[in-house]
Structure formats: C-alpha cells, structure tokens
C-alpha positions in Angstrom: 14.2 -44.0 13.3 15.0 -40.5 14.7 14.6 -39.1 11.2 11.1 -40.6 10.9 10.1 -39.3 14.3 11.3 -35.8 13.4 9.4 -35.9 10.1 6.2 -37.0 11.9 6.7 -34.1 14.4 7.0 -31.6 11.6 3.9 -33.0 10.0 1.9 -32.8 13.2 3.0 -29.1 13.6 2.0 -28.3 10.0 -1.4 -30.0 10.6 -1.9 -28.1 13.8 -1.2 -24.8 12.1 -3.7 -25.6 9.3 -6.3 -26.7 11.9 -5.8 -23.5 13.9 -6.2 -21.3 10.8 -9.3 -23.1 9.8 -10.8 -22.8 13.3 -10.0 -19.0 13.3 -11.5 -18.5 9.9 -14.6 -20.5 11.0 -15.2 -17.9 13.7 -14.1 -20.1 16.5 -12.0 -18.7 19.4 -8.3 -19.9 19.2 -5.9 -19.7 22.1 -3.2 -17.1 21.5 -0.5 -19.7 22.3 -1.6 -21.7 19.2 -2.0 -18.7 16.8 0.8 -18.3 14.3 1.9 -15.0 12.7 0.1 -15.7 9.5 -3.2 -16.1 11.2 -2.6 -13.0 13.2 -1.8 -11.0 10.0 -4.9 -12.3 8.3 -7.2 -11.4 11.2 -5.7 -7.9 11.5 -6.2 -7.5 7.7 -10.0 -7.5 8.4 -9.6 -4.0 9.9 -9.5 -1.4 7.1 -6.9 1.4 7.5 -5.7 4.4 5.6 -2.2 4.4 4.2 0.5 6.9 5.2 4.0 7.8 4.2 6.1 8.9 7.2 8.8 11.2 6.0 11.8 12.8 7.7 14.8 15.0 6.8 17.9 15.2 8.9 20.3 18.2 9.4 22.6 16.8 6.7 19.8 17.0 4.2 19.3 13.2 4.1 15.7 12.3 3.6 13.8 9.1 4.2 10.2 7.9 3.6 8.4 4.7 4.6 4.9 3.3 4.1 3.0 3.0 7.4 -0.6 1.9 8.2 -0.2 2.0 12.0 -1.2 5.6 12.5 -3.6 7.1 15.0 -4.7 10.3 16.8 -3.9 10.3 20.5 -5.0 13.6 22.0 -6.7 16.9 21.1 -5.0 19.0 23.8 -2.2 18.9 23.0 -2.7 17.6 19.5 -0.8 14.3 19.5 -0.5 11.5 17.0 1.4 8.2 16.9 2.9 6.0 14.3 4.5 2.5 14.8 7.7 1.7 12.9 9.5 -1.6 12.7 12.5 -1.6 15.0 14.8 -2.3 12.0 13.6 0.8 10.1 16.3 3.2 9.1 13.8 6.0 9.6 13.9 5.7 13.4 17.4 7.0 13.9 16.7 9.9 11.4 13.5 10.8 13.3 15.3 10.8 16.6 18.2 12.9 15.2 15.8 15.4 13.5 13.3 15.4 16.3 10.5 15.7 13.8 8.6 13.8 11.1 5.6 14.2 8.8 2.7 11.8 8.4 1.3 12.0 4.9 -2.2 10.4 4.5 -2.3 9.2 0.9 -5.2 9.9 -1.5 -6.9 7.2 -3.6 -4.6 8.0 -6.6 -1.4 7.4 -4.8 -1.2 3.6 -4.8 2.2 3.7 -6.7 3.6 6.1 -4.0 2.6 3.6 -1.3 4.2 0.7 -3.1 7.3 2.6 -3.8 8.0 3.6 -0.2 7.2 0.0 0.9 9.7 -1.4 -1.6 12.8 -2.7 0.3 14.9 -2.3 -2.8 14.3 1.5 -3.2 17.4 3.7 -2.8 18.5 4.2 0.8 19.4 7.9 0.3 17.4 11.0 -0.7 17.1 9.7 -4.3 14.2 7.6 -3.1 12.2 10.9 -3.6 13.2 11.3 -7.2 9.9 11.6 -9.2 7.8 12.0 -6.0 6.3 15.5 -5.8 6.9 17.1 -2.4 7.6 20.4 -0.7 9.7 21.1 2.5 7.5 21.7 5.5 8.0 24.0 8.5 10.1 21.2 10.1 12.2 20.7 6.9 10.7 17.3 6.4 9.1 16.4 3.0 5.4 17.1 2.7 3.9 15.0 -0.2 1.9 16.8 -2.8 -1.6 15.4 -3.4 -1.8 13.7 0.0 -5.3 14.1 1.4 -3.7 15.3 4.7 -0.2 15.9 6.1 0.6 16.3 9.8 4.0 17.9 10.6 5.1 16.7 14.0 7.7 17.3 16.7 8.9 14.1 18.3 7.6 14.0 21.9 8.4 10.4 23.0 9.2 7.0 21.6 8.3 3.7 23.3 9.5 0.2 22.4 6.7 -2.3 22.0 7.7 -5.8 20.9 9.4 -5.6 17.5 8.2 -2.0 16.8 8.8 1.5 18.2 5.8 3.8 18.9 6.7 7.3 17.9 4.6 10.0 19.6 4.5 13.3 17.8 3.0 16.7 18.6 1.3 18.3 15.6 2.7 21.7 14.9 1.3 22.2 11.3 -1.1 20.5 9.0 -2.5 20.5 5.5 -5.9 19.1 4.7 -7.3 18.5 1.2 -10.9 17.3 1.9 -11.7 17.1 -1.8 -9.4 14.1 -2.2 -10.6 10.6 -1.3 -8.3 8.6 1.0 -6.5 5.5 -0.1 -7.8 2.4 1.9 -6.0 -0.8 2.6 -8.0 -3.9 3.5 -7.4 -7.7 3.4 -4.1 -7.2 1.5 -5.4 -4.9 -1.2 -5.9 -1.2 -2.0 -9.4 0.2 -2.2 -11.1 3.6 -2.3 -14.2 4.9 -0.7 -15.5 6.2 -4.1 -15.2 2.7 -5.6 -16.9 1.0 -2.7 -19.8 3.5 -2.6 -20.3 3.2 -6.3 -21.3 -0.4 -5.8 -23.9 0.5 -3.2 -27.2 0.2 -4.9 -29.5 1.1 -2.0 -30.9 4.6 -1.2 -29.9 6.3 2.1 -33.4 5.8 3.5 -33.6 2.0 2.6 -32.3 -0.5 5.2 -29.7 -2.8 3.9 -30.7 -6.4 3.2 -30.0 -8.9 6.0 -26.5 -10.4 5.8 -24.9 -7.6 3.9 -22.5 -4.9 4.9 -22.8 -1.2 4.2 -20.7 -1.7 1.1 -23.2 -4.2 -0.3 -20.8 -7.2 0.2 -22.0 -10.3 1.9 -20.6 -10.9 5.4 -18.4 -14.0 5.9 -15.4 -15.5 4.1 -14.8 -14.3 0.5 
C-alpha cells in the first residue's frame, strides 16, 4: 500500500511539473515556488546573449578557459565588467590567484571554440589551448585571436550569489575587431546577426508586418 501511495505521489509531482511548464509556455504567470529548474532555463533561453571565453593564466604558467554567457558591463568610470562563474569552476581559484582574467567575446565563426571550452572532458591543464590561436595579453592571460573583442581585467571583487560567483573586473586593456560579427546564443542554439538579417526581407523604411519580430520570425512558441 505504501508503495502504491508513493507511486501516486511521484505521478502527481510529474503531472504538476508538466502543468506548470505548459502554463508558463502559454504565457500565464507561474508562482516561483512551483517553477522547476528546467522551466527557468527555458525562459532564460528566450534572452539572446553573446558568447565569451573567460581565460586566465597563473604564475606557474597554468592556463584555463571556460565558456561563459553571463557577461555584462557595469561601469564606465572606472571601466568595470562582470562575469558569473559556477562555484565549482576550477577557473575561480586561478583567477583569484592571478588577480586577473580576460573576457573574449567570440565572433560568429568560433562556434567550435565555444563548444570546446564548454566540454567538461577537455584537458584540465594548459593543453586545453592546443590548436586554439591566442596571444598573451598585458596581464599574461590568453587573448584569443579572431575574437570580436577582448577585455583584459584586474580582479576587483568577487561575490557569492547562489551557486555562482560574480567576478568583478576593472578593464585595463582591450582589443576590438568591429569588422567581425559576434556569435549569438539563443534558445539553446548558436546564431549570427548576419544570418538573421539575411532573412529580413523588408526595407528599412517599411514597417514590419503585425505579429512579426524584427528578424522576420513570428512571435510565439516555435
């Protein structure tokens, strides 16, 4: 009897999770207490971001790189940026030891670089950079070649926030290659501005049709 009751309880929980996800996807407000991690991830995926590789080199010449999409400017005076790293990331201790890091904003042709530094099975030592073009920056940290922008930072502060650490850095040098299109990540897939704009079949002076986005795709679930 207890086994049957437990099975029913599990079934009710699964049904509740499905109902919650359906309500959220239907545009209905869902209380946070009933939202699961999967629904939160899917909702956050509706916000397009760039893709960065955060790199660091320690005094013992050990290098590390990790794919990060949580990146933002914070201040112009002084010039501050932040990145959010998972609390289990090996890069955190290296950044704290080095007191520096680089945020490399990937260009549209660097999807493989993004996947590589997101691969949990990549080497844990500096050999993870084998085959990845880079140059040492003024901080000694790797600056990736062909990134659309690279921000070399001195670590100012770090703050724990849930299961992540917010790393605040002061920009001391930067490289900008405006001729390169940025790599975009949206709804679980990589995209590029050039590809999206190529599908835009309206002139700049013509209003978009009702119910369409600026990229020509219909609003709503796809």
